[in-house]
N, C-alpha and C positions, 0 to 999 in steps of 0.2 A: 259246214265250217271245219269239222274234223278232217274231212277229205282234203280240203285245200291246205290246212295247216300241216298235214302229214305228207302230202304229195304235190303241193303247189308248184314246186320247181319242175316237175315232170308233166304237168298239165299245161299245155300251151294255150288251149282254148276249150271252153265248154259252154254250151248254151242249150236251152230247151224250154219246154212248157211242162209244168207239174200240175197234176190233178190232185189238189189237196181237199180232203173231206170238208164239206160244208163251206166251200169258198170259191171265189172266182178263179179264173186261170191265173197261174203264177208264172210269169215269164222271167227268165234269168239268163245271165251271161257272165263269163269270167275269163280273165287272162291271167295266167299264173295264180297269184293269191289275191288279185283284185276282183271282187265279186259285186254284182249289182242285180237286184231283182225287185219285182213289184207285182202286185195283183193287178190284172188288166180288165178283161171283160167277162161277163157271165158266160157260162157254158151253153146256155140255151138248150136246144135239142141235140147239139153235137155230142157224140160219145165222149165221156170223161176218160181220156187216155194220156198218160205222161209220155213225153218224147224227149230224149236226152241225146246230145251229141258230145263226144269227148275227142279231142285231138291232143296227142302227147306221146310220151315214151314210157316204158316200164310200167304200164298200167295193167294191173291184175284184173282182168275182165270178170272173172268169176267172183272175186272178192267184192268188186264194185257192185255187181248184180245182187249179191247177198246183202250188202249193206243197205241198198235201196229197198230190197224185199222186206227188211226189218221194219221199214217205215210204212208199209201198206196197212191201211186201216181195215181191220176185220172185226166182227163182233168179239172174237176171242182176244185180239190184241187190245181192244178198247177196254174190255173187262179186266184184263191183266194190268193195264196201266192205271185203271181206276182204283184197284186194290192197293197200289203204291202211294196213293194220295193220303195226306194226313186227315182230310175231311171228306165225308161222303158227298158224292155229286148226285 
């Protein structure tokens, strides 16, 4: 959401499949600031790998990679986010 809000005018098209922890495949697409996405089918035996395609201008590839890397679920990141919650999980 933040990506499209800040850079939507420069992103002509984006689409992909996201591997979200404990969830089915999430397929998405966007044109400028118009976004749609939904959970589709289970991963099954297929490797859980996110694949993203961006078409646009003035896209800072390294910043884009870094922002998505912040979303990767690791034991450390899950523990860090759990500490920020008001109630224990």
